[in-house]
C-alpha positions in Angstrom: 184.0 106.9 -19.9 181.3 106.1 -22.3 180.6 108.8 -25.2 177.2 109.0 -24.2 178.7 110.9 -21.1 180.4 113.2 -23.2 177.5 114.3 -25.5 176.3 118.0 -25.7 172.5 118.2 -24.7 170.7 118.8 -27.8 167.3 120.6 -28.1 165.3 121.9 -31.3 162.6 124.2 -30.5 160.5 126.0 -33.4 157.7 128.4 -33.6 155.1 128.8 -36.3 157.7 126.9 -38.8 159.4 130.2 -39.2 161.9 130.6 -36.6 164.1 127.7 -34.9 166.7 127.7 -31.9 168.8 124.5 -31.8 171.2 123.6 -28.9 174.1 121.3 -28.8 175.3 122.2 -32.3 179.1 121.7 -32.9 179.4 123.0 -36.5 177.5 124.1 -39.3 178.5 122.3 -42.6 176.7 124.1 -45.0 174.0 126.3 -45.7 172.1 128.1 -48.2 168.5 129.4 -48.6 167.1 126.0 -49.1 168.9 123.6 -46.5 171.0 124.1 -43.4 173.1 121.1 -42.4 174.0 121.3 -38.7 176.4 118.8 -36.6 175.6 117.6 -33.3 176.9 114.9 -31.0 173.7 113.1 -32.0 174.1 113.3 -35.8 173.9 115.5 -38.7 170.7 117.5 -38.8 169.2 118.7 -42.1 166.5 121.6 -42.1 165.1 122.2 -45.5 163.0 124.8 -46.6 162.7 127.9 -48.1 164.4 131.6 -47.5 166.4 129.9 -44.7 169.0 132.2 -42.9 171.3 131.6 -40.2 170.5 134.6 -37.6 173.1 133.7 -35.1 175.6 130.8 -34.5 177.7 130.5 -31.2 180.0 127.7 -31.2 181.0 128.5 -27.7 177.3 127.6 -26.2 176.4 125.3 -29.1 173.3 127.5 -30.0 172.1 128.1 -33.4 169.2 130.3 -34.5 167.7 130.1 -38.0 164.7 131.9 -39.7 162.8 131.0 -42.8 159.9 128.9 -44.0 161.1 125.2 -42.3 159.7 122.3 -44.5 161.4 119.4 -43.0 164.0 118.5 -40.5 165.9 115.4 -40.9 168.7 113.6 -38.8 171.3 111.3 -40.2 174.1 109.6 -38.6 177.5 111.3 -39.1 179.9 109.2 -40.8 183.3 109.4 -39.1 186.2 109.0 -41.6 188.9 106.3 -40.4 192.3 107.3 -40.1 194.8 106.1 -42.8 196.0 103.5 -39.9 192.7 102.3 -39.4 191.9 101.6 -43.0 194.8 99.3 -43.2 193.2 97.0 -40.7 189.5 97.2 -41.9 
């Protein structure tokens, strides 16, 4: 089965650049008042702004709710580190 079929549905809803609800979140790598880095099956999602807060995180349902002044949202590919065995043959 392809990895595409195993991906969680991912949505991003934002209201007035002040609150957002994100689904399909598998982890939160880091957060502070200026940046929140969430992990989804579609890559890392960096939310930048000021006064950012994680208001709720439920990893069972994959829902992240944030508040604050959102200035930018950036997606990047998540780099998967190779195992020691995999590095021997690359």
